[in-house]
N, C-alpha and C positions, 0 to 999 in steps of 0.2 A: 447504369454502370454496375458491373458485376466484379466483385472482389474475390480473390482466391483466399479462403479462410484457413487453408491447411497450415500456414505458418503462424497463425494466431494461437495464443495461449489462453486458457481459461484462468479466471481469477484464483481459483484454488491451486492451480499449478504454480502461479507466481508466488502465492503464499507459501507453498511447500518448499520452493527453492530458497526463499528468504529464511524460512525456519532452519533449513539445513545449514546455510551460511552463518546464522546466528547461534547455532548449537542449541536450538530449542527443541527438546525431545519430548513433546507432548502431542496428544491428539488435538484437533481444532476445538473440540468440545471442552477440553481441559484448560484452554488458554484463559488467562486472566487479563484484565484491562491493560496492565502494564506490558504484558507480552504483545498484545495486539498493537499497542502504541509503538513499541519498538519495531515490530514487523513493518508497519505502515511507513514509519520514518525511513527505515532501511530501503524499502521499495522506492520511496520518493527520491532518495539520494542517487539512484541509478537512472532517473529520468533525465531528459535533456534540459538545457537552459538553467542549470544551477550555478551558483557562484561560490567557489571554494577558495576565494582569496584569503579569507580568514578561516584557517583550518579548524580552529576551536569552535567557531560558530558559522557553519555554512548557511547560505541563504538559498532556499529552495524556490525555484521559479513557479510560475502559474501552471505550467504543464505538469510539473511534479505534484503540485497540490491536487490537480485534477486526476492524475493517476492514482494517488493515494486515496482520494475520496471515492473514486469509482471502484477500485479493488475492495475497499472497506465495505462499501454498500453491497457488493456482490458476494463477498466472502463472510462478512460479519454484520448482517443487517441489524441485529439487536444492539451491537456496540454503536453502530451508526445512529440508530434511533435514540438510544439512551444518552448519548453525548450530544444530541441535537445538532448533527452535522449538516442537516438540510437547511437551505436558506430559501425562503419563499419571498419572491419579490412581487 
């Protein structure tokens, strides 16, 4: 099965778009942990299968968590490692 990857985005592009929307005007090297956390949560909110019934406390679905972890691993591997986001079964 061959997929057309022209429409796919790289993790860094997703992070750049999130940073623009969040008004974070820093290079990726200047980001602190709180910035990365905010960016990942923002990215997760745009994923499918989220529950926004309670606007003050939305529930992110498993797909959103997967997207956040994948983008975090690809864009911020040190953050991913430092916060022990891997789970070994």
